[in-house]
PDB file of N, CA, C, O and CB in Angstrom:
ATOM      1  N   MET A   1     140.052 -12.554 -52.286  1.00  0.00           N
ATOM      2  CA  MET A   1     140.892 -13.275 -53.214  1.00  0.00           C
ATOM      3  C   MET A   1     142.333 -12.809 -53.030  1.00  0.00           C
ATOM      4  O   MET A   1     142.578 -11.615 -52.862  1.00  0.00           O
ATOM      5  CB  MET A   1     140.416 -13.069 -54.675  1.00  0.00           C
ATOM      6  N   VAL A   2     143.286 -13.737 -53.061  1.00  0.00           N
ATOM      7  CA  VAL A   2     144.704 -13.416 -52.916  1.00  0.00           C
ATOM      8  C   VAL A   2     145.441 -13.925 -54.133  1.00  0.00           C
ATOM      9  O   VAL A   2     145.320 -15.093 -54.500  1.00  0.00           O
ATOM     10  CB  VAL A   2     145.295 -14.027 -51.617  1.00  0.00           C
ATOM     11  N   LEU A   3     146.202 -13.053 -54.756  1.00  0.00           N
ATOM     12  CA  LEU A   3     147.044 -13.419 -55.885  1.00  0.00           C
ATOM     13  C   LEU A   3     148.439 -13.666 -55.350  1.00  0.00           C
ATOM     14  O   LEU A   3     149.003 -12.794 -54.690  1.00  0.00           O
ATOM     15  CB  LEU A   3     147.044 -12.313 -56.991  1.00  0.00           C
ATOM     16  N   ILE A   4     149.002 -14.812 -55.612  1.00  0.00           N
ATOM     17  CA  ILE A   4     150.360 -15.125 -55.169  1.00  0.00           C
ATOM     18  C   ILE A   4     151.263 -15.158 -56.383  1.00  0.00           C
ATOM     19  O   ILE A   4     151.039 -15.929 -57.316  1.00  0.00           O
ATOM     20  CB  ILE A   4     150.412 -16.479 -54.399  1.00  0.00           C
ATOM     21  N   VAL A   5     152.285 -14.316 -56.368  1.00  0.00           N
ATOM     22  CA  VAL A   5     153.250 -14.245 -57.458  1.00  0.00           C
ATOM     23  C   VAL A   5     154.563 -14.776 -56.925  1.00  0.00           C
ATOM     24  O   VAL A   5     155.142 -14.194 -56.008  1.00  0.00           O
ATOM     25  CB  VAL A   5     153.404 -12.784 -58.011  1.00  0.00           C
ATOM     26  N   THR A   6     155.036 -15.864 -57.483  1.00  0.00           N
ATOM     27  CA  THR A   6     156.311 -16.438 -57.064  1.00  0.00           C
ATOM     28  C   THR A   6     157.299 -16.282 -58.193  1.00  0.00           C
ATOM     29  O   THR A   6     157.007 -16.631 -59.337  1.00  0.00           O
ATOM     30  CB  THR A   6     156.162 -17.928 -56.661  1.00  0.00           C
ATOM     31  N   THR A   7     158.454 -15.765 -57.882  1.00  0.00           N
ATOM     32  CA  THR A   7     159.484 -15.540 -58.886  1.00  0.00           C
ATOM     33  C   THR A   7     160.737 -16.274 -58.485  1.00  0.00           C
ATOM     34  O   THR A   7     161.232 -16.086 -57.374  1.00  0.00           O
ATOM     35  CB  THR A   7     159.768 -14.043 -59.069  1.00  0.00           C
ATOM     36  N   VAL A   8     161.260 -17.102 -59.359  1.00  0.00           N
ATOM     37  CA  VAL A   8     162.559 -17.715 -59.139  1.00  0.00           C
ATOM     38  C   VAL A   8     163.567 -16.884 -59.914  1.00  0.00           C
ATOM     39  O   VAL A   8     163.487 -16.767 -61.137  1.00  0.00           O
ATOM     40  CB  VAL A   8     162.581 -19.228 -59.585  1.00  0.00           C
ATOM     41  N   VAL A   9     164.504 -16.316 -59.196  1.00  0.00           N
ATOM     42  CA  VAL A   9     165.465 -15.406 -59.807  1.00  0.00           C
ATOM     43  C   VAL A   9     166.734 -16.180 -60.114  1.00  0.00           C
ATOM     44  O   VAL A   9     167.490 -16.531 -59.209  1.00  0.00           O
ATOM     45  CB  VAL A   9     165.763 -14.191 -58.881  1.00  0.00           C
ATOM     46  N   THR A  10     166.966 -16.443 -61.388  1.00  0.00           N
ATOM     47  CA  THR A  10     168.152 -17.204 -61.755  1.00  0.00           C
ATOM     48  C   THR A  10     169.326 -16.309 -62.091  1.00  0.00           C
ATOM     49  O   THR A  10     170.472 -16.759 -62.080  1.00  0.00           O
ATOM     50  CB  THR A  10     167.851 -18.102 -62.921  1.00  0.00           C
ATOM     51  N   SER A  11     169.058 -15.053 -62.389  1.00  0.00           N
ATOM     52  CA  SER A  11     170.151 -14.149 -62.743  1.00  0.00           C
ATOM     53  C   SER A  11     170.736 -13.454 -61.528  1.00  0.00           C
ATOM     54  O   SER A  11     171.785 -12.818 -61.628  1.00  0.00           O
ATOM     55  CB  SER A  11     169.672 -13.116 -63.735  1.00  0.00           C
ATOM     56  N   GLY A  12     170.081 -13.562 -60.390  1.00  0.00           N
ATOM     57  CA  GLY A  12     170.565 -12.916 -59.185  1.00  0.00           C
ATOM     58  C   GLY A  12     169.969 -11.554 -58.925  1.00  0.00           C
ATOM     59  O   GLY A  12     170.280 -10.934 -57.907  1.00  0.00           O
ATOM     60  N   VAL A  13     169.118 -11.066 -59.818  1.00  0.00           N
ATOM     61  CA  VAL A  13     168.501  -9.759 -59.631  1.00  0.00           C
ATOM     62  C   VAL A  13     166.996  -9.911 -59.786  1.00  0.00           C
ATOM     63  O   VAL A  13     166.526 -10.463 -60.781  1.00  0.00           O
ATOM     64  CB  VAL A  13     169.067  -8.714 -60.642  1.00  0.00           C
ATOM     65  N   ILE A  14     166.238  -9.425 -58.810  1.00  0.00           N
ATOM     66  CA  ILE A  14     164.783  -9.505 -58.883  1.00  0.00           C
ATOM     67  C   ILE A  14     164.285  -8.433 -59.833  1.00  0.00           C
ATOM     68  O   ILE A  14     164.674  -7.270 -59.728  1.00  0.00           O
ATOM     69  CB  ILE A  14     164.135  -9.347 -57.480  1.00  0.00           C
ATOM     70  N   SER A  15     163.439  -8.818 -60.744  1.00  0.00           N
ATOM     71  CA  SER A  15     162.894  -7.880 -61.721  1.00  0.00           C
ATOM     72  C   SER A  15     161.933  -6.909 -61.048  1.00  0.00           C
ATOM     73  O   SER A  15     161.002  -7.340 -60.367  1.00  0.00           O
ATOM     74  CB  SER A  15     162.184  -8.631 -62.858  1.00  0.00           C
ATOM     75  N   SER A  16     162.141  -5.617 -61.224  1.00  0.00           N
ATOM     76  CA  SER A  16     161.229  -4.626 -60.655  1.00  0.00           C
ATOM     77  C   SER A  16     159.861  -4.706 -61.330  1.00  0.00           C
ATOM     78  O   SER A  16     158.859  -4.318 -60.730  1.00  0.00           O
ATOM     79  CB  SER A  16     161.814  -3.209 -60.800  1.00  0.00           C
ATOM     80  N   LYS A  17     159.802  -5.202 -62.567  1.00  0.00           N
ATOM     81  CA  LYS A  17     158.513  -5.353 -63.253  1.00  0.00           C
ATOM     82  C   LYS A  17     157.647  -6.384 -62.544  1.00  0.00           C
ATOM     83  O   LYS A  17     156.431  -6.207 -62.468  1.00  0.00           O
ATOM     84  CB  LYS A  17     158.724  -5.761 -64.724  1.00  0.00           C
ATOM     85  N   THR A  18     158.233  -7.444 -62.030  1.00  0.00           N
ATOM     86  CA  THR A  18     157.467  -8.460 -61.318  1.00  0.00           C
ATOM     87  C   THR A  18     156.852  -7.866 -60.060  1.00  0.00           C
ATOM     88  O   THR A  18     155.683  -8.118 -59.767  1.00  0.00           O
ATOM     89  CB  THR A  18     158.355  -9.664 -60.964  1.00  0.00           C
ATOM     90  N   ILE A  19     157.612  -7.089 -59.321  1.00  0.00           N
ATOM     91  CA  ILE A  19     157.108  -6.487 -58.095  1.00  0.00           C
ATOM     92  C   ILE A  19     156.026  -5.462 -58.416  1.00  0.00           C
ATOM     93  O   ILE A  19     155.019  -5.407 -57.711  1.00  0.00           O
ATOM     94  CB  ILE A  19     158.251  -5.831 -57.305  1.00  0.00           C
ATOM     95  N   ASP A  20     156.202  -4.646 -59.460  1.00  0.00           N
ATOM     96  CA  ASP A  20     155.188  -3.672 -59.858  1.00  0.00           C
ATOM     97  C   ASP A  20     153.893  -4.368 -60.266  1.00  0.00           C
ATOM     98  O   ASP A  20     152.809  -3.875 -59.954  1.00  0.00           O
ATOM     99  CB  ASP A  20     155.704  -2.802 -61.008  1.00  0.00           C
ATOM    100  N   LEU A  21     153.985  -5.486 -60.946  1.00  0.00           N
ATOM    101  CA  LEU A  21     152.806  -6.241 -61.344  1.00  0.00           C
ATOM    102  C   LEU A  21     151.996  -6.634 -60.116  1.00  0.00           C
ATOM    103  O   LEU A  21     150.770  -6.519 -60.117  1.00  0.00           O
ATOM    104  CB  LEU A  21     153.206  -7.490 -62.148  1.00  0.00           C
ATOM    105  N   ALA A  22     152.658  -7.087 -59.091  1.00  0.00           N
ATOM    106  CA  ALA A  22     151.957  -7.518 -57.882  1.00  0.00           C
ATOM    107  C   ALA A  22     151.320  -6.332 -57.162  1.00  0.00           C
ATOM    108  O   ALA A  22     150.220  -6.464 -56.626  1.00  0.00           O
ATOM    109  CB  ALA A  22     152.920  -8.249 -56.940  1.00  0.00           C
ATOM    110  N   LYS A  23     151.979  -5.189 -57.137  1.00  0.00           N
ATOM    111  CA  LYS A  23     151.451  -4.032 -56.424  1.00  0.00           C
ATOM    112  C   LYS A  23     150.294  -3.373 -57.176  1.00  0.00           C
ATOM    113  O   LYS A  23     149.469  -2.702 -56.556  1.00  0.00           O
ATOM    114  CB  LYS A  23     152.557  -3.018 -56.188  1.00  0.00           C
ATOM    115  N   ASN A  24     150.215  -3.547 -58.489  1.00  0.00           N
ATOM    116  CA  ASN A  24     149.220  -2.850 -59.293  1.00  0.00           C
ATOM    117  C   ASN A  24     147.989  -3.679 -59.628  1.00  0.00           C
ATOM    118  O   ASN A  24     147.249  -3.326 -60.546  1.00  0.00           O
ATOM    119  CB  ASN A  24     149.845  -2.387 -60.549  1.00  0.00           C
ATOM    120  N   CYS A  25     147.754  -4.758 -58.920  1.00  0.00           N
ATOM    121  CA  CYS A  25     146.558  -5.571 -59.163  1.00  0.00           C
ATOM    122  C   CYS A  25     145.383  -4.930 -58.432  1.00  0.00           C
ATOM    123  O   CYS A  25     145.221  -5.141 -57.230  1.00  0.00           O
ATOM    124  CB  CYS A  25     146.770  -7.056 -58.691  1.00  0.00           C
ATOM    125  N   ASN A  26     144.573  -4.161 -59.124  1.00  0.00           N
ATOM    126  CA  ASN A  26     143.461  -3.428 -58.508  1.00  0.00           C
ATOM    127  C   ASN A  26     142.435  -4.372 -57.902  1.00  0.00           C
ATOM    128  O   ASN A  26     141.984  -5.323 -58.540  1.00  0.00           O
ATOM    129  CB  ASN A  26     142.787  -2.526 -59.536  1.00  0.00           C
ATOM    130  N   GLY A  27     142.080  -4.088 -56.665  1.00  0.00           N
ATOM    131  CA  GLY A  27     141.037  -4.863 -56.005  1.00  0.00           C
ATOM    132  C   GLY A  27     141.469  -6.240 -55.553  1.00  0.00           C
ATOM    133  O   GLY A  27     140.632  -7.021 -55.101  1.00  0.00           O
ATOM    134  N   VAL A  28     142.729  -6.565 -55.657  1.00  0.00           N
ATOM    135  CA  VAL A  28     143.210  -7.895 -55.282  1.00  0.00           C
ATOM    136  C   VAL A  28     144.361  -7.736 -54.298  1.00  0.00           C
ATOM    137  O   VAL A  28     145.286  -6.964 -54.549  1.00  0.00           O
ATOM    138  CB  VAL A  28     143.658  -8.711 -56.538  1.00  0.00           C
ATOM    139  N   ASN A  29     144.316  -8.449 -53.193  1.00  0.00           N
ATOM    140  CA  ASN A  29     145.446  -8.466 -52.282  1.00  0.00           C
ATOM    141  C   ASN A  29     146.555  -9.281 -52.923  1.00  0.00           C
ATOM    142  O   ASN A  29     146.337 -10.430 -53.305  1.00  0.00           O
ATOM    143  CB  ASN A  29     145.049  -9.046 -50.893  1.00  0.00           C
ATOM    144  N   ALA A  30     147.722  -8.709 -53.043  1.00  0.00           N
ATOM    145  CA  ALA A  30     148.821  -9.390 -53.732  1.00  0.00           C
ATOM    146  C   ALA A  30     149.925  -9.733 -52.744  1.00  0.00           C
ATOM    147  O   ALA A  30     150.269  -8.937 -51.871  1.00  0.00           O
ATOM    148  CB  ALA A  30     149.378  -8.517 -54.876  1.00  0.00           C
ATOM    149  N   VAL A  31     150.466 -10.918 -52.898  1.00  0.00           N
ATOM    150  CA  VAL A  31     151.582 -11.376 -52.081  1.00  0.00           C
ATOM    151  C   VAL A  31     152.721 -11.705 -53.031  1.00  0.00           C
ATOM    152  O   VAL A  31     152.529 -12.443 -53.998  1.00  0.00           O
ATOM    153  CB  VAL A  31     151.189 -12.617 -51.193  1.00  0.00           C
ATOM    154  N   VAL A  32     153.894 -11.171 -52.768  1.00  0.00           N
ATOM    155  CA  VAL A  32     155.048 -11.446 -53.612  1.00  0.00           C
ATOM    156  C   VAL A  32     156.057 -12.229 -52.794  1.00  0.00           C
ATOM    157  O   VAL A  32     156.423 -11.822 -51.692  1.00  0.00           O
ATOM    158  CB  VAL A  32     155.674 -10.133 -54.167  1.00  0.00           C
ATOM    159  N   SER A  33     156.505 -13.352 -53.334  1.00  0.00           N
ATOM    160  CA  SER A  33     157.594 -14.079 -52.695  1.00  0.00           C
ATOM    161  C   SER A  33     158.638 -14.343 -53.766  1.00  0.00           C
ATOM    162  O   SER A  33     158.310 -14.506 -54.941  1.00  0.00           O
ATOM    163  CB  SER A  33     157.096 -15.417 -52.029  1.00  0.00           C
ATOM    164  N   ALA A  34     159.885 -14.383 -53.356  1.00  0.00           N
ATOM    165  CA  ALA A  34     160.960 -14.609 -54.318  1.00  0.00           C
ATOM    166  C   ALA A  34     161.987 -15.544 -53.718  1.00  0.00           C
ATOM    167  O   ALA A  34     162.336 -15.433 -52.543  1.00  0.00           O
ATOM    168  CB  ALA A  34     161.619 -13.279 -54.737  1.00  0.00           C
ATOM    169  N   GLU A  35     162.462 -16.458 -54.525  1.00  0.00           N
ATOM    170  CA  GLU A  35     163.567 -17.315 -54.132  1.00  0.00           C
ATOM    171  C   GLU A  35     164.785 -16.796 -54.870  1.00  0.00           C
ATOM    172  O   GLU A  35     164.861 -16.899 -56.095  1.00  0.00           O
ATOM    173  CB  GLU A  35     163.285 -18.837 -54.452  1.00  0.00           C
ATOM    174  N   SER A  36     165.740 -16.240 -54.138  1.00  0.00           N
ATOM    175  CA  SER A  36     166.902 -15.676 -54.808  1.00  0.00           C
ATOM    176  C   SER A  36     168.007 -16.712 -54.911  1.00  0.00           C
ATOM    177  O   SER A  36     168.144 -17.599 -54.069  1.00  0.00           O
ATOM    178  CB  SER A  36     167.404 -14.434 -54.069  1.00  0.00           C
ATOM    179  N   VAL A  37     168.775 -16.573 -55.951  1.00  0.00           N
ATOM    180  CA  VAL A  37     169.867 -17.480 -56.231  1.00  0.00           C
ATOM    181  C   VAL A  37     171.145 -16.669 -56.244  1.00  0.00           C
ATOM    182  O   VAL A  37     171.188 -15.566 -56.789  1.00  0.00           O
ATOM    183  CB  VAL A  37     169.657 -18.234 -57.575  1.00  0.00           C
ATOM    184  N   GLN A  38     172.179 -17.216 -55.647  1.00  0.00           N
ATOM    185  CA  GLN A  38     173.474 -16.529 -55.638  1.00  0.00           C
ATOM    186  C   GLN A  38     174.017 -16.463 -57.049  1.00  0.00           C
ATOM    187  O   GLN A  38     173.963 -17.444 -57.790  1.00  0.00           O
ATOM    188  CB  GLN A  38     174.480 -17.242 -54.703  1.00  0.00           C
ATOM    189  N   GLY A  39     174.546 -15.295 -57.423  1.00  0.00           N
ATOM    190  CA  GLY A  39     175.154 -15.186 -58.737  1.00  0.00           C
ATOM    191  C   GLY A  39     175.147 -13.781 -59.289  1.00  0.00           C
ATOM    192  O   GLY A  39     174.690 -12.836 -58.645  1.00  0.00           O
ATOM    193  N   TRP A  40     175.669 -13.665 -60.504  1.00  0.00           N
ATOM    194  CA  TRP A  40     175.764 -12.386 -61.202  1.00  0.00           C
ATOM    195  C   TRP A  40     174.431 -12.007 -61.808  1.00  0.00           C
ATOM    196  O   TRP A  40     173.672 -12.864 -62.259  1.00  0.00           O
ATOM    197  CB  TRP A  40     176.836 -12.440 -62.285  1.00  0.00           C
ATOM    198  N   GLY A  41     174.153 -10.717 -61.814  1.00  0.00           N
ATOM    199  CA  GLY A  41     172.962 -10.199 -62.458  1.00  0.00           C
ATOM    200  C   GLY A  41     173.268  -8.856 -63.086  1.00  0.00           C
ATOM    201  O   GLY A  41     174.152  -8.133 -62.628  1.00  0.00           O
ATOM    202  N   GLU A  42     172.538  -8.525 -64.132  1.00  0.00           N
ATOM    203  CA  GLU A  42     172.729  -7.264 -64.851  1.00  0.00           C
ATOM    204  C   GLU A  42     171.427  -6.492 -64.847  1.00  0.00           C
ATOM    205  O   GLU A  42     170.365  -7.040 -65.144  1.00  0.00           O
ATOM    206  CB  GLU A  42     173.217  -7.510 -66.304  1.00  0.00           C
ATOM    207  N   LYS A  43     171.517  -5.217 -64.509  1.00  0.00           N
ATOM    208  CA  LYS A  43     170.343  -4.355 -64.531  1.00  0.00           C
ATOM    209  C   LYS A  43     170.796  -2.964 -64.925  1.00  0.00           C
ATOM    210  O   LYS A  43     171.744  -2.431 -64.348  1.00  0.00           O
ATOM    211  CB  LYS A  43     169.610  -4.341 -63.151  1.00  0.00           C
ATOM    212  N   ASP A  44     170.131  -2.374 -65.898  1.00  0.00           N
ATOM    213  CA  ASP A  44     170.457  -1.019 -66.365  1.00  0.00           C
ATOM    214  C   ASP A  44     171.931  -0.876 -66.731  1.00  0.00           C
ATOM    215  O   ASP A  44     172.568   0.122 -66.394  1.00  0.00           O
ATOM    216  CB  ASP A  44     170.095   0.004 -65.294  1.00  0.00           C
ATOM    217  N   ARG A  45     172.463  -1.871 -67.419  1.00  0.00           N
ATOM    218  CA  ARG A  45     173.853  -1.899 -67.898  1.00  0.00           C
ATOM    219  C   ARG A  45     174.888  -1.970 -66.777  1.00  0.00           C
ATOM    220  O   ARG A  45     176.065  -1.700 -67.014  1.00  0.00           O
ATOM    221  CB  ARG A  45     174.121  -0.680 -68.734  1.00  0.00           C
ATOM    222  N   ASN A  46     174.474  -2.326 -65.571  1.00  0.00           N
ATOM    223  CA  ASN A  46     175.384  -2.504 -64.447  1.00  0.00           C
ATOM    224  C   ASN A  46     175.337  -3.950 -63.979  1.00  0.00           C
ATOM    225  O   ASN A  46     174.282  -4.584 -63.996  1.00  0.00           O
ATOM    226  CB  ASN A  46     175.028  -1.544 -63.289  1.00  0.00           C
ATOM    227  N   TRP A  47     176.490  -4.466 -63.562  1.00  0.00           N
ATOM    228  CA  TRP A  47     176.573  -5.831 -63.067  1.00  0.00           C
ATOM    229  C   TRP A  47     176.650  -5.844 -61.551  1.00  0.00           C
ATOM    230  O   TRP A  47     177.332  -5.021 -60.941  1.00  0.00           O
ATOM    231  CB  TRP A  47     177.780  -6.549 -63.666  1.00  0.00           C
ATOM    232  N   TYR A  48     175.937  -6.793 -60.952  1.00  0.00           N
ATOM    233  CA  TYR A  48     175.876  -6.984 -59.515  1.00  0.00           C
ATOM    234  C   TYR A  48     176.187  -8.445 -59.203  1.00  0.00           C
ATOM    235  O   TYR A  48     176.040  -9.313 -60.064  1.00  0.00           O
ATOM    236  CB  TYR A  48     174.484  -6.575 -58.954  1.00  0.00           C
ATOM    237  N   TYR A  49     176.620  -8.715 -57.964  1.00  0.00           N
ATOM    238  CA  TYR A  49     176.742 -10.102 -57.521  1.00  0.00           C
ATOM    239  C   TYR A  49     175.904 -10.253 -56.267  1.00  0.00           C
ATOM    240  O   TYR A  49     176.179  -9.625 -55.245  1.00  0.00           O
ATOM    241  CB  TYR A  49     178.239 -10.501 -57.259  1.00  0.00           C
ATOM    242  N   GLN A  50     174.877 -11.094 -56.351  1.00  0.00           N
ATOM    243  CA  GLN A  50     173.982 -11.313 -55.227  1.00  0.00           C
ATOM    244  C   GLN A  50     174.415 -12.537 -54.449  1.00  0.00           C
ATOM    245  O   GLN A  50     174.639 -13.601 -55.027  1.00  0.00           O
ATOM    246  CB  GLN A  50     172.537 -11.465 -55.702  1.00  0.00           C
ATOM    247  N   LYS A  51     174.533 -12.389 -53.135  1.00  0.00           N
ATOM    248  CA  LYS A  51     174.895 -13.496 -52.246  1.00  0.00           C
ATOM    249  C   LYS A  51     173.683 -14.390 -52.019  1.00  0.00           C
ATOM    250  O   LYS A  51     172.557 -14.016 -52.348  1.00  0.00           O
ATOM    251  CB  LYS A  51     175.439 -12.966 -50.893  1.00  0.00           C
ATOM    252  N   ALA A  52     173.914 -15.563 -51.459  1.00  0.00           N
ATOM    253  CA  ALA A  52     172.835 -16.522 -51.203  1.00  0.00           C
ATOM    254  C   ALA A  52     171.769 -15.959 -50.263  1.00  0.00           C
ATOM    255  O   ALA A  52     170.608 -16.363 -50.331  1.00  0.00           O
ATOM    256  CB  ALA A  52     173.409 -17.803 -50.615  1.00  0.00           C
ATOM    257  N   ASP A  53     172.160 -15.019 -49.377  1.00  0.00           N
ATOM    258  CA  ASP A  53     171.190 -14.435 -48.446  1.00  0.00           C
ATOM    259  C   ASP A  53     170.366 -13.314 -49.073  1.00  0.00           C
ATOM    260  O   ASP A  53     169.509 -12.733 -48.407  1.00  0.00           O
ATOM    261  CB  ASP A  53     171.907 -13.909 -47.225  1.00  0.00           C
ATOM    262  N   GLY A  54     170.617 -13.000 -50.356  1.00  0.00           N
ATOM    263  CA  GLY A  54     169.860 -11.979 -51.063  1.00  0.00           C
ATOM    264  C   GLY A  54     170.498 -10.606 -51.075  1.00  0.00           C
ATOM    265  O   GLY A  54     170.036  -9.722 -51.796  1.00  0.00           O
ATOM    266  N   SER A  55     171.560 -10.404 -50.288  1.00  0.00           N
ATOM    267  CA  SER A  55     172.233  -9.107 -50.277  1.00  0.00           C
ATOM    268  C   SER A  55     173.244  -9.032 -51.420  1.00  0.00           C
ATOM    269  O   SER A  55     173.729 -10.054 -51.905  1.00  0.00           O
ATOM    270  CB  SER A  55     172.932  -8.865 -48.919  1.00  0.00           C
ATOM    271  N   ASN A  56     173.553  -7.805 -51.839  1.00  0.00           N
ATOM    272  CA  ASN A  56     174.544  -7.605 -52.895  1.00  0.00           C
ATOM    273  C   ASN A  56     175.932  -7.476 -52.294  1.00  0.00           C
ATOM    274  O   ASN A  56     176.098  -6.908 -51.215  1.00  0.00           O
ATOM    275  CB  ASN A  56     174.207  -6.360 -53.733  1.00  0.00           C
ATOM    276  N   THR A  57     176.921  -7.999 -52.988  1.00  0.00           N
ATOM    277  CA  THR A  57     178.310  -7.871 -52.576  1.00  0.00           C
ATOM    278  C   THR A  57     178.761  -6.429 -52.765  1.00  0.00           C
ATOM    279  O   THR A  57     178.451  -5.805 -53.779  1.00  0.00           O
ATOM    280  CB  THR A  57     179.215  -8.838 -53.374  1.00  0.00           C
ATOM    281  N   ILE A  58     179.495  -5.899 -51.787  1.00  0.00           N
ATOM    282  CA  ILE A  58     180.139  -4.596 -51.922  1.00  0.00           C
ATOM    283  C   ILE A  58     181.586  -4.739 -51.471  1.00  0.00           C
ATOM    284  O   ILE A  58     181.906  -5.607 -50.660  1.00  0.00           O
ATOM    285  CB  ILE A  58     179.392  -3.494 -51.089  1.00  0.00           C
ATOM    286  N   GLY A  59     182.453  -3.891 -51.997  1.00  0.00           N
ATOM    287  CA  GLY A  59     183.876  -3.976 -51.669  1.00  0.00           C
ATOM    288  C   GLY A  59     184.522  -5.143 -52.404  1.00  0.00           C
ATOM    289  O   GLY A  59     183.999  -5.630 -53.406  1.00  0.00           O
ATOM    290  N   TRP A  60     185.672  -5.584 -51.886  1.00  0.00           N
ATOM    291  CA  TRP A  60     186.390  -6.705 -52.500  1.00  0.00           C
ATOM    292  C   TRP A  60     185.767  -8.022 -52.096  1.00  0.00           C
ATOM    293  O   TRP A  60     185.404  -8.219 -50.936  1.00  0.00           O
ATOM    294  CB  TRP A  60     187.871  -6.684 -52.110  1.00  0.00           C
ATOM    295  N   ASP A  61     185.642  -8.935 -53.067  1.00  0.00           N
ATOM    296  CA  ASP A  61     185.135 -10.281 -52.787  1.00  0.00           C
ATOM    297  C   ASP A  61     185.792 -11.267 -53.754  1.00  0.00           C
ATOM    298  O   ASP A  61     186.017 -10.953 -54.923  1.00  0.00           O
ATOM    299  CB  ASP A  61     183.572 -10.334 -52.912  1.00  0.00           C
ATOM    300  N   PHE A  62     186.091 -12.448 -53.251  1.00  0.00           N
ATOM    301  CA  PHE A  62     186.686 -13.530 -54.040  1.00  0.00           C
ATOM    302  C   PHE A  62     185.548 -14.405 -54.552  1.00  0.00           C
ATOM    303  O   PHE A  62     184.927 -15.136 -53.781  1.00  0.00           O
ATOM    304  CB  PHE A  62     187.718 -14.371 -53.191  1.00  0.00           C
ATOM    305  N   ILE A  63     185.272 -14.330 -55.863  1.00  0.00           N
ATOM    306  CA  ILE A  63     184.118 -15.008 -56.464  1.00  0.00           C
ATOM    307  C   ILE A  63     184.606 -15.920 -57.574  1.00  0.00           C
ATOM    308  O   ILE A  63     185.234 -15.463 -58.529  1.00  0.00           O
ATOM    309  CB  ILE A  63     183.080 -13.982 -57.011  1.00  0.00           C
ATOM    310  N   SER A  64     184.320 -17.200 -57.452  1.00  0.00           N
ATOM    311  CA  SER A  64     184.675 -18.194 -58.475  1.00  0.00           C
ATOM    312  C   SER A  64     186.147 -18.121 -58.874  1.00  0.00           C
ATOM    313  O   SER A  64     186.489 -18.191 -60.055  1.00  0.00           O
ATOM    314  CB  SER A  64     183.805 -18.004 -59.707  1.00  0.00           C
ATOM    315  N   GLY A  65     187.003 -17.981 -57.876  1.00  0.00           N
ATOM    316  CA  GLY A  65     188.437 -18.018 -58.133  1.00  0.00           C
ATOM    317  C   GLY A  65     189.066 -16.716 -58.589  1.00  0.00           C
ATOM    318  O   GLY A  65     190.243 -16.692 -58.947  1.00  0.00           O
ATOM    319  N   LYS A  66     188.293 -15.618 -58.583  1.00  0.00           N
ATOM    320  CA  LYS A  66     188.819 -14.318 -58.998  1.00  0.00           C
ATOM    321  C   LYS A  66     188.388 -13.249 -58.006  1.00  0.00           C
ATOM    322  O   LYS A  66     187.332 -13.357 -57.383  1.00  0.00           O
ATOM    323  CB  LYS A  66     188.340 -13.958 -60.426  1.00  0.00           C
ATOM    324  N   TRP A  67     189.221 -12.203 -57.862  1.00  0.00           N
ATOM    325  CA  TRP A  67     188.884 -11.069 -57.015  1.00  0.00           C
ATOM    326  C   TRP A  67     188.116 -10.030 -57.830  1.00  0.00           C
ATOM    327  O   TRP A  67     188.480  -9.724 -58.966  1.00  0.00           O
ATOM    328  CB  TRP A  67     190.159 -10.447 -56.397  1.00  0.00           C
ATOM    329  N   TYR A  68     187.053  -9.495 -57.237  1.00  0.00           N
ATOM    330  CA  TYR A  68     186.244  -8.446 -57.846  1.00  0.00           C
ATOM    331  C   TYR A  68     186.032  -7.339 -56.839  1.00  0.00           C
ATOM    332  O   TYR A  68     185.921  -7.590 -55.639  1.00  0.00           O
ATOM    333  CB  TYR A  68     184.891  -8.999 -58.345  1.00  0.00           C
ATOM    334  N   TYR A  69     185.976  -6.100 -57.334  1.00  0.00           N
ATOM    335  CA  TYR A  69     185.633  -4.976 -56.478  1.00  0.00           C
ATOM    336  C   TYR A  69     184.293  -4.415 -56.932  1.00  0.00           C
ATOM    337  O   TYR A  69     184.123  -4.056 -58.097  1.00  0.00           O
ATOM    338  CB  TYR A  69     186.739  -3.881 -56.512  1.00  0.00           C
ATOM    339  N   LEU A  70     183.349  -4.344 -56.012  1.00  0.00           N
ATOM    340  CA  LEU A  70     182.034  -3.774 -56.307  1.00  0.00           C
ATOM    341  C   LEU A  70     181.847  -2.522 -55.457  1.00  0.00           C
ATOM    342  O   LEU A  70     182.139  -2.517 -54.261  1.00  0.00           O
ATOM    343  CB  LEU A  70     180.890  -4.812 -56.037  1.00  0.00           C
ATOM    344  N   LYS A  71     181.354  -1.462 -56.094  1.00  0.00           N
ATOM    345  CA  LYS A  71     181.188  -0.159 -55.431  1.00  0.00           C
ATOM    346  C   LYS A  71     180.168  -0.258 -54.292  1.00  0.00           C
ATOM    347  O   LYS A  71     179.500  -1.278 -54.128  1.00  0.00           O
ATOM    348  CB  LYS A  71     180.741   0.919 -56.454  1.00  0.00           C
ATOM    349  N   ASP A  72     180.064   0.818 -53.513  1.00  0.00           N
ATOM    350  CA  ASP A  72     179.144   0.850 -52.374  1.00  0.00           C
ATOM    351  C   ASP A  72     177.681   0.627 -52.764  1.00  0.00           C
ATOM    352  O   ASP A  72     176.883   0.175 -51.942  1.00  0.00           O
ATOM    353  CB  ASP A  72     179.271   2.168 -51.663  1.00  0.00           C
ATOM    354  N   ASP A  73     177.323   0.942 -54.019  1.00  0.00           N
ATOM    355  CA  ASP A  73     175.941   0.697 -54.466  1.00  0.00           C
ATOM    356  C   ASP A  73     175.795  -0.717 -55.045  1.00  0.00           C
ATOM    357  O   ASP A  73     174.724  -1.076 -55.534  1.00  0.00           O
ATOM    358  CB  ASP A  73     175.520   1.752 -55.525  1.00  0.00           C
ATOM    359  N   GLY A  74     176.864  -1.520 -54.993  1.00  0.00           N
ATOM    360  CA  GLY A  74     176.811  -2.904 -55.464  1.00  0.00           C
ATOM    361  C   GLY A  74     177.194  -3.099 -56.920  1.00  0.00           C
ATOM    362  O   GLY A  74     177.292  -4.237 -57.379  1.00  0.00           O
ATOM    363  N   THR A  75     177.413  -2.012 -57.660  1.00  0.00           N
ATOM    364  CA  THR A  75     177.752  -2.140 -59.078  1.00  0.00           C
ATOM    365  C   THR A  75     179.229  -2.418 -59.257  1.00  0.00           C
ATOM    366  O   THR A  75     180.060  -2.017 -58.442  1.00  0.00           O
ATOM    367  CB  THR A  75     177.362  -0.876 -59.842  1.00  0.00           C
ATOM    368  N   MET A  76     179.541  -3.116 -60.345  1.00  0.00           N
ATOM    369  CA  MET A  76     180.941  -3.427 -60.635  1.00  0.00           C
ATOM    370  C   MET A  76     181.548  -2.327 -61.456  1.00  0.00           C
ATOM    371  O   MET A  76     182.726  -2.398 -61.808  1.00  0.00           O
ATOM    372  CB  MET A  76     181.073  -4.765 -61.364  1.00  0.00           C
TER     373      MET A  76
END
């Protein structure tokens, strides 16, 4: 039996709870797929900007008509 968990990420950040759910299904092979969406996301009181390719922006970037600087770990 295969459990397929599909997550559509509208905030730009994949929930670690969703991934943990898939990994902790005892006796079941789990497959996780995610469709990421470009945009801002907040996790642990930090803001990130995820690009369409799923990577986080770092350094200076021009987003929606404004310049933003994001640290090397992707946080603003």
